[in-house]
Structures are given as C-alpha cells and as structure tokens.
PASEBA-1860 file (N, C-alpha, C; in nm, 3 decimals):
! residues 192
1> MIGKLTGS> -0.407/4.257/-3.742/-0.336/4.295/-3.862/-0.378/4.206/-3.980 ~ -0.363/4.075/-3.966/-0.410/3.983/-4.069/-0.535/3.917/-4.011 ~ -0.651/3.950/-4.066/-0.776/3.901/-4.011/-0.835/3.781/-4.082 ~ -0.796/3.763/-4.210/-0.853/3.654/-4.288/-0.758/3.618/-4.402 ~ -0.748/3.488/-4.430/-0.670/3.440/-4.543/-0.762/3.362/-4.636 ~ -0.754/3.392/-4.764/-0.827/3.315/-4.864/-0.728/3.279/-4.974 ~ -0.719/3.152/-5.001/-0.625/3.106/-5.102/-0.643/2.958/-5.124 ~ -0.536/2.893/-5.172/-0.548/2.749/-5.191/-0.461/2.677/-5.089
9> LLEKNPPQ> -0.509/2.562/-5.047/-0.444/2.483/-4.944/-0.329/2.403/-5.006 ~ -0.205/2.432/-4.963/-0.088/2.364/-5.019/-0.042/2.244/-4.938 ~ -0.043/2.258/-4.804/0.004/2.151/-4.716/-0.083/2.139/-4.593 ~ -0.093/2.015/-4.543/-0.164/1.989/-4.418/-0.075/1.901/-4.331 ~ -0.015/1.959/-4.229/0.066/1.886/-4.131/0.017/1.926/-3.992 ~ -0.074/1.847/-3.933/-0.139/1.888/-3.808/-0.038/1.933/-3.704 ~ -0.062/2.042/-3.637/-0.175/2.135/-3.649/-0.148/2.250/-3.744 ~ -0.051/2.236/-3.832/-0.014/2.346/-3.921/-0.061/2.322/-4.064
17> VLVDCHGV> -0.103/2.430/-4.128/-0.138/2.423/-4.270/-0.063/2.535/-4.343 ~ -0.047/2.516/-4.474/0.018/2.617/-4.557/-0.085/2.663/-4.660 ~ -0.116/2.793/-4.656/-0.216/2.850/-4.746/-0.146/2.944/-4.844 ~ -0.164/2.919/-4.974/-0.106/3.003/-5.078/-0.205/3.113/-5.114 ~ -0.166/3.237/-5.088/-0.250/3.352/-5.121/-0.178/3.433/-5.229 ~ -0.211/3.404/-5.354/-0.153/3.475/-5.469/-0.001/3.474/-5.467 ~ 0.057/3.356/-5.445/0.202/3.341/-5.451/0.274/3.354/-5.319 ~ 0.204/3.394/-5.214/0.265/3.405/-5.081/0.208/3.293/-4.995
25> GYEVQVPM> 0.295/3.209/-4.940/0.250/3.097/-4.856/0.251/3.135/-4.710 ~ 0.138/3.121/-4.643/0.125/3.152/-4.501/0.117/3.022/-4.422 ~ 0.205/3.007/-4.322/0.197/2.895/-4.230/0.099/2.934/-4.120 ~ -0.002/2.852/-4.102/-0.108/2.884/-4.007/-0.129/2.766/-3.913 ~ -0.131/2.793/-3.783/-0.162/2.692/-3.682/-0.314/2.689/-3.666 ~ -0.373/2.570/-3.671/-0.519/2.559/-3.659/-0.555/2.453/-3.555 ~ -0.669/2.471/-3.485/-0.715/2.365/-3.395/-0.764/2.246/-3.477 ~ -0.769/2.130/-3.416/-0.808/2.010/-3.488/-0.953/2.019/-3.538
33> STFYNLPA> -1.037/2.092/-3.468/-1.175/2.109/-3.514/-1.178/2.176/-3.652 ~ -1.090/2.270/-3.675/-1.078/2.334/-3.806/-1.006/2.242/-3.904 ~ -0.900/2.177/-3.856/-0.819/2.091/-3.942/-0.903/1.981/-4.008 ~ -0.990/1.918/-3.931/-1.071/1.808/-3.984/-1.172/1.855/-4.090 ~ -1.204/1.982/-4.090/-1.301/2.035/-4.186/-1.237/2.105/-4.305 ~ -1.105/2.093/-4.318/-1.037/2.157/-4.430/-1.064/2.080/-4.559 ~ -1.063/2.150/-4.673/-1.080/2.082/-4.801/-0.954/2.006/-4.839 ~ -0.957/1.936/-4.952/-0.842/1.861/-5.002/-0.731/1.957/-5.046
41> LGEPVSLL> -0.610/1.906/-5.057/-0.497/1.988/-5.103/-0.525/2.044/-5.242 ~ -0.488/2.169/-5.263/-0.510/2.235/-5.391/-0.646/2.303/-5.401 ~ -0.735/2.275/-5.308/-0.869/2.335/-5.309/-0.865/2.473/-5.243 ~ -0.961/2.559/-5.277/-0.967/2.691/-5.212/-1.007/2.677/-5.064 ~ -0.949/2.763/-4.982/-0.977/2.762/-4.839/-0.981/2.906/-4.789 ~ -1.063/2.929/-4.688/-1.072/3.061/-4.626/-1.068/3.043/-4.475 ~ -0.976/3.111/-4.409/-0.961/3.100/-4.265/-0.962/3.238/-4.200 ~ -1.034/3.252/-4.091/-1.025/3.371/-4.008/-0.898/3.355/-3.926
49> THFIVRED> -0.825/3.462/-3.903/-0.695/3.449/-3.838/-0.679/3.538/-3.716 ~ -0.583/3.502/-3.636/-0.538/3.581/-3.522/-0.386/3.585/-3.530 ~ -0.329/3.704/-3.538/-0.186/3.722/-3.558/-0.122/3.764/-3.427 ~ -0.017/3.691/-3.386/0.052/3.721/-3.261/0.198/3.750/-3.292 ~ 0.246/3.863/-3.241/0.386/3.901/-3.258/0.453/3.894/-3.122 ~ 0.556/3.811/-3.115/0.635/3.800/-2.992/0.777/3.844/-3.024 ~ 0.857/3.854/-2.921/0.996/3.894/-2.940/1.071/3.798/-3.031 ~ 1.039/3.669/-3.020/1.114/3.569/-3.095/1.036/3.506/-3.211
57> AQLLYGFA> 0.912/3.547/-3.234/0.833/3.484/-3.340/0.712/3.568/-3.379 ~ 0.667/3.545/-3.501/0.540/3.600/-3.548/0.455/3.480/-3.587 ~ 0.342/3.463/-3.519/0.261/3.342/-3.534/0.121/3.376/-3.584 ~ 0.072/3.292/-3.675/-0.060/3.311/-3.732/-0.146/3.189/-3.698 ~ -0.261/3.215/-3.638/-0.354/3.109/-3.600/-0.480/3.123/-3.684 ~ -0.530/3.011/-3.735/-0.646/3.015/-3.823/-0.764/2.937/-3.768 ~ -0.885/2.982/-3.805/-1.008/2.922/-3.754/-1.114/2.919/-3.863 ~ -1.194/2.814/-3.861/-1.300/2.799/-3.960/-1.417/2.892/-3.933
65> TAQERQTF> -1.442/2.923/-3.806/-1.558/3.007/-3.772/-1.516/3.124/-3.683 ~ -1.598/3.227/-3.684/-1.575/3.344/-3.599/-1.588/3.304/-3.452 ~ -1.675/3.208/-3.424/-1.696/3.161/-3.288/-1.568/3.096/-3.232 ~ -1.500/3.016/-3.314/-1.374/2.955/-3.271/-1.269/3.062/-3.243 ~ -1.260/3.159/-3.332/-1.159/3.265/-3.314/-1.189/3.347/-3.188 ~ -1.315/3.379/-3.164/-1.351/3.456/-3.046/-1.321/3.378/-2.918 ~ -1.349/3.248/-2.920/-1.320/3.164/-2.803/-1.169/3.159/-2.779 ~ -1.090/3.145/-2.886/-0.944/3.146/-2.877/-0.897/3.277/-2.813
73> RELIKVSG> -0.953/3.387/-2.856/-0.913/3.518/-2.803/-0.947/3.531/-2.655 ~ -1.061/3.477/-2.614/-1.097/3.479/-2.472/-1.003/3.390/-2.391 ~ -0.968/3.276/-2.447/-0.880/3.182/-2.376/-0.741/3.241/-2.352 ~ -0.685/3.309/-2.452/-0.548/3.361/-2.435/-0.544/3.483/-2.343 ~ -0.659/3.538/-2.308/-0.663/3.647/-2.210/-0.643/3.594/-2.068 ~ -0.668/3.466/-2.046/-0.654/3.406/-1.913/-0.506/3.391/-1.882 ~ -0.466/3.437/-1.762/-0.325/3.428/-1.726/-0.282/3.282/-1.722 ~ -0.167/3.254/-1.782/-0.114/3.119/-1.785/-0.160/3.037/-1.904
81> IGPRMALS> -0.250/3.092/-1.985/-0.298/3.022/-2.105/-0.240/3.093/-2.227 ~ -0.151/3.024/-2.294/-0.091/3.079/-2.415/-0.164/3.026/-2.537 ~ -0.121/3.071/-2.654/-0.186/3.027/-2.778/-0.181/2.876/-2.798 ~ -0.071/2.813/-2.761/-0.058/2.668/-2.780/-0.159/2.593/-2.692 ~ -0.173/2.636/-2.568/-0.269/2.571/-2.478/-0.412/2.600/-2.522 ~ -0.437/2.720/-2.572/-0.570/2.753/-2.622/-0.607/2.665/-2.741 ~ -0.510/2.642/-2.831/-0.532/2.551/-2.944/-0.559/2.409/-2.895 ~ -0.487/2.368/-2.793/-0.507/2.235/-2.736/-0.648/2.221/-2.679
89> LLSGMTIE> -0.695/2.324/-2.612/-0.832/2.322/-2.558/-0.935/2.314/-2.669 ~ -0.917/2.393/-2.774/-1.012/2.392/-2.885/-1.004/2.262/-2.964 ~ -0.888/2.197/-2.960/-0.874/2.069/-3.029/-0.932/1.955/-2.945 ~ -0.922/1.970/-2.812/-0.964/1.862/-2.723/-1.112/1.859/-2.690 ~ -1.181/1.969/-2.711/-1.325/1.972/-2.683/-1.392/2.076/-2.771 ~ -1.520/2.054/-2.797/-1.593/2.150/-2.879/-1.618/2.277/-2.798 ~ -1.653/2.383/-2.866/-1.682/2.509/-2.797/-1.803/2.490/-2.705 ~ -1.901/2.414/-2.752/-2.020/2.389/-2.671/-1.983/2.316/-2.542
97> DLVQAIAL> -1.893/2.217/-2.552/-1.848/2.143/-2.434/-1.773/2.235/-2.338 ~ -1.690/2.322/-2.393/-1.613/2.415/-2.311/-1.706/2.512/-2.238 ~ -1.805/2.565/-2.309/-1.901/2.657/-2.248/-1.979/2.586/-2.137 ~ -2.019/2.463/-2.165/-2.094/2.386/-2.066/-2.008/2.358/-1.943 ~ -1.883/2.319/-1.964/-1.793/2.292/-1.851/-1.774/2.416/-1.765 ~ -1.764/2.531/-1.829/-1.746/2.657/-1.755/-1.876/2.693/-1.682 ~ -1.989/2.678/-1.749/-2.117/2.712/-1.687/-2.146/2.624/-1.566 ~ -2.110/2.497/-1.575/-2.136/2.402/-1.466/-2.017/2.389/-1.370
105> QEVGRLVK> -1.909/2.466/-1.398/-1.789/2.466/-1.314/-1.733/2.324/-1.297 ~ -1.711/2.255/-1.408/-1.663/2.117/-1.408/-1.514/2.110/-1.437 ~ -1.435/2.103/-1.332/-1.290/2.092/-1.346/-1.253/1.962/-1.416 ~ -1.323/1.854/-1.383/-1.291/1.721/-1.436/-1.292/1.713/-1.587 ~ -1.381/1.787/-1.651/-1.387/1.784/-1.798/-1.269/1.857/-1.860 ~ -1.223/1.963/-1.795/-1.111/2.040/-1.851/-0.978/1.968/-1.833 ~ -0.960/1.896/-1.722/-0.832/1.831/-1.699/-0.811/1.711/-1.791 ~ -0.915/1.668/-1.862/-0.901/1.559/-1.959/-0.823/1.604/-2.083
113> VPGIGKKT> -0.817/1.735/-2.104/-0.744/1.790/-2.219/-0.594/1.786/-2.187 ~ -0.513/1.729/-2.276/-0.368/1.723/-2.252/-0.309/1.862/-2.227 ~ -0.228/1.872/-2.121/-0.163/1.998/-2.088/-0.240/2.084/-1.990 ~ -0.361/2.044/-1.955/-0.442/2.121/-1.860/-0.443/2.049/-1.727 ~ -0.381/2.110/-1.627/-0.381/2.053/-1.493/-0.496/2.111/-1.411 ~ -0.505/2.064/-1.288/-0.617/2.105/-1.203/-0.615/2.256/-1.175 ~ -0.498/2.311/-1.144/-0.490/2.455/-1.113/-0.524/2.540/-1.235 ~ -0.476/2.498/-1.351/-0.506/2.572/-1.475/-0.655/2.564/-1.505
121> AERLLLEL> -0.714/2.446/-1.487/-0.857/2.429/-1.511/-0.938/2.518/-1.416 ~ -0.898/2.523/-1.290/-0.970/2.608/-1.193/-0.959/2.755/-1.231 ~ -0.840/2.797/-1.278/-0.821/2.935/-1.320/-0.909/2.966/-1.441 ~ -0.916/2.872/-1.535/-1.002/2.890/-1.652/-1.147/2.908/-1.611 ~ -1.194/2.821/-1.521/-1.333/2.829/-1.476/-1.362/2.962/-1.408 ~ -1.268/3.008/-1.328/-1.287/3.133/-1.255/-1.288/3.254/-1.349 ~ -1.189/3.260/-1.438/-1.174/3.380/-1.521/-1.269/3.384/-1.641 ~ -1.319/3.268/-1.685/-1.407/3.267/-1.802/-1.555/3.259/-1.766
129> KGKLGDAV> -1.585/3.248/-1.637/-1.725/3.237/-1.597/-1.803/3.359/-1.646 ~ -1.905/3.333/-1.725/-1.989/3.440/-1.778/-1.937/3.506/-1.905 ~ -1.816/3.473/-1.947/-1.759/3.537/-2.066/-1.786/3.460/-2.194 ~ -1.800/3.328/-2.186/-1.821/3.248/-2.306/-1.968/3.211/-2.325 ~ -2.052/3.241/-2.229/-2.192/3.202/-2.237/-2.264/3.258/-2.359 ~ -2.231/3.379/-2.398/-2.297/3.440/-2.514/-2.246/3.381/-2.645 ~ -2.132/3.312/-2.639/-2.073/3.259/-2.761/-2.154/3.142/-2.816 ~ -2.218/3.067/-2.729/-2.292/2.949/-2.772/-2.431/2.950/-2.710
137> VGTAAAQV> -2.530/2.935/-2.792/-2.667/2.930/-2.744/-2.720/2.790/-2.765 ~ -2.799/2.741/-2.670/-2.861/2.610/-2.686/-2.776/2.495/-2.640 ~ -2.679/2.518/-2.555/-2.598/2.408/-2.504/-2.673/2.336/-2.394 ~ -2.619/2.222/-2.356/-2.682/2.146/-2.248/-2.681/2.227/-2.119 ~ -2.583/2.314/-2.102/-2.579/2.395/-1.981/-2.701/2.485/-1.972 ~ -2.746/2.535/-2.086/-2.865/2.619/-2.086/-2.990/2.536/-2.061 ~ -2.981/2.407/-2.089/-3.096/2.320/-2.071/-3.109/2.270/-1.928 ~ -3.005/2.283/-1.849/-3.011/2.239/-1.710/-3.093/2.341/-1.632
145> KNDAQSDI> -3.206/2.298/-1.580/-3.300/2.392/-1.519/-3.284/2.402/-1.368 ~ -3.231/2.301/-1.303/-3.219/2.306/-1.158/-3.102/2.219/-1.112 ~ -3.079/2.218/-0.981/-2.967/2.142/-0.926/-2.981/1.993/-0.950 ~ -3.104/1.941/-0.942/-3.125/1.798/-0.964/-3.083/1.760/-1.106 ~ -3.121/1.839/-1.204/-3.083/1.808/-1.341/-2.932/1.822/-1.360 ~ -2.871/1.916/-1.292/-2.726/1.931/-1.299/-2.658/1.806/-1.242 ~ -2.711/1.756/-1.130/-2.655/1.634/-1.069/-2.674/1.513/-1.160 ~ -2.790/1.505/-1.224/-2.818/1.395/-1.316/-2.720/1.400/-1.434
153> LQALLALG> -2.700/1.521/-1.488/-2.606/1.539/-1.598/-2.465/1.497/-1.557 ~ -2.422/1.540/-1.439/-2.289/1.503/-1.389/-2.274/1.352/-1.377 ~ -2.379/1.286/-1.326/-2.375/1.140/-1.309/-2.362/1.070/-1.445 ~ -2.439/1.115/-1.544/-2.434/1.054/-1.676/-2.297/1.073/-1.741 ~ -2.239/1.191/-1.724/-2.106/1.218/-1.779/-2.002/1.130/-1.709 ~ -2.018/1.112/-1.577/-1.925/1.028/-1.502/-1.935/0.882/-1.545 ~ -2.052/0.841/-1.590/-2.072/0.704/-1.637/-2.019/0.683/-1.778 ~ -1.972/0.790/-1.841/-1.910/0.776/-1.972/-1.996/0.813/-2.090
161> YSDKEAAA> -2.115/0.865/-2.065/-2.200/0.907/-2.176/-2.149/1.040/-2.230 ~ -2.170/1.063/-2.359/-2.125/1.189/-2.420/-2.216/1.302/-2.376 ~ -2.169/1.425/-2.399/-2.248/1.542/-2.364/-2.382/1.543/-2.437 ~ -2.379/1.506/-2.565/-2.502/1.507/-2.645/-2.601/1.405/-2.594 ~ -2.552/1.284/-2.561/-2.641/1.180/-2.510/-2.702/1.222/-2.377 ~ -2.618/1.276/-2.288/-2.666/1.318/-2.157/-2.767/1.432/-2.169 ~ -2.739/1.529/-2.256/-2.831/1.642/-2.274/-2.963/1.595/-2.333 ~ -2.957/1.502/-2.428/-3.080/1.451/-2.489/-3.165/1.377/-2.387
169> SLKALPAD> -3.101/1.300/-2.299/-3.178/1.227/-2.198/-3.238/1.322/-2.094 ~ -3.175/1.437/-2.069/-3.230/1.536/-1.975/-3.360/1.596/-2.028 ~ -3.367/1.615/-2.159/-3.487/1.676/-2.218/-3.611/1.590/-2.194 ~ -3.592/1.458/-2.191/-3.705/1.366/-2.177/-3.754/1.353/-2.032 ~ -3.680/1.407/-1.937/-3.717/1.391/-1.796/-3.822/1.493/-1.754 ~ -3.908/1.455/-1.659/-4.002/1.552/-1.603/-3.924/1.662/-1.529 ~ -3.980/1.781/-1.526/-3.910/1.897/-1.468/-3.884/1.882/-1.319 ~ -3.972/1.814/-1.248/-3.960/1.806/-1.102/-3.904/1.673/-1.052
177> VGVSEGIK> -3.834/1.600/-1.138/-3.781/1.469/-1.101/-3.665/1.482/-1.003 ~ -3.655/1.384/-0.911/-3.544/1.381/-0.817/-3.420/1.324/-0.883 ~ -3.306/1.335/-0.813/-3.180/1.292/-0.872/-3.177/1.142/-0.898 ~ -3.206/1.060/-0.798/-3.194/0.915/-0.817/-3.295/0.864/-0.919 ~ -3.418/0.913/-0.912/-3.521/0.872/-1.009/-3.484/0.923/-1.148 ~ -3.431/1.042/-1.156/-3.390/1.099/-1.284/-3.278/1.019/-1.349 ~ -3.183/0.975/-1.269/-3.073/0.894/-1.323/-3.128/0.763/-1.377 ~ -3.220/0.700/-1.302/-3.280/0.574/-1.347/-3.353/0.593/-1.480
185> LALKALAK> -3.436/0.699/-1.488/-3.512/0.726/-1.611/-3.419/0.757/-1.729 ~ -3.314/0.834/-1.701/-3.219/0.870/-1.807/-3.145/0.747/-1.858 ~ -3.105/0.660/-1.767/-3.036/0.537/-1.808/-3.127/0.447/-1.889 ~ -3.255/0.441/-1.852/-3.350/0.360/-1.929/-3.364/0.417/-2.069 ~ -3.372/0.549/-2.079/-3.385/0.614/-2.210/-3.260/0.592/-2.295 ~ -3.144/0.596/-2.232/-3.019/0.578/-2.304/-2.996/0.432/-2.345 ~ -3.058/0.340/-2.273/-3.041/0.198/-2.304/-3.119/0.156/-2.429 ~ -3.216/0.235/-2.469/-3.299/0.203/-2.586/-3.223/0.222/-2.715
END
C-alpha cells in the first residue's frame, strides 16, 4: 500500500524515525544499517517501505535500499520470524553476512544476533536456503570454491577475523591448498 516515503527527516530515535511528507508525519521503523546512513534532521530523505496491518496496529518499516526491503520480506515469511526479529537480524549483520551464513549453513553466526536462538537460527537456515542467494552477488560464500576453503573460512571466523578479512585472505590462497596449510597461509597474510 505505501511503497515509498519521500520527505524531510523530523526525528531520529533508534530504531524509529519520523518523516514529514507534505505535512503528514510518518513513524517508520528502520534497521540500524539504514539508520546510520540517514541524513541530518531537517534534510530530505527517501525510504522504501513495507506496510504491515495487524489487528492491534498498523506498522511501517523503512529501508534505504530495495535489497534490504526484499531481504526483510523474505525473513518475515519464515515461520516464527516477525518484523521485529527481522529488523534485529538486519541490524545485527549485513545482508552479505546473512547470505553467506545461509549459504554455508552457519548457525553460530546467526545466534550472535540478539533474540535469535539456536532453533530459530536452524529454521532460518532451512527455510531461506537458496532464497537469498540471488539478492547478493560477490559474497565470500560465492568465493568459497571447495570444502577445504569453507573449512579455512570457518576457522578464520572462529578466530575472530571479520568476514571481509577472511574472504580477502581466501582469495590469496592457491586453489588446491589443504585445510591446515591454508589456515597457516591465511594467518600469515592477515598478520601483515
């Protein structure tokens, strides 16, 4: 029903913003990824929206990109995942990280998000497998070519390296490297 709002930004109270559209103020819930990229108060803003009507409320959710909105829509289709939890997921990890976690079936990365338990994370992995892959191209998950590289990536993430650092170190490895040798080479590259 309401697909996009364009107006001036009146208030910013995470995770809610107030957008004035020609005299009408819309309260919009946004993920933190969108919130951090909002302009200053009084500046023009444009948000793609998703409108939800429930028996007890009418809620408007806003997103900076079509990709965020599409991911939100896929998340709320999963049983047990409501709009609030979907916002929490989008606030707690980037879309690329979410796609990678689903592609590699990594429960551990999802349970780090507040409000996501092991059973919910497993349900997300099961129901979203193959559905978010088209949303993001060029993620580290697409760069993982074999099981050895997947194991190396898992080890680097377990050691506390970020997804970007781990993915960058994977690119520098030979294609046929073993797991233990690959971890050693990746750690050497990351130490520089």
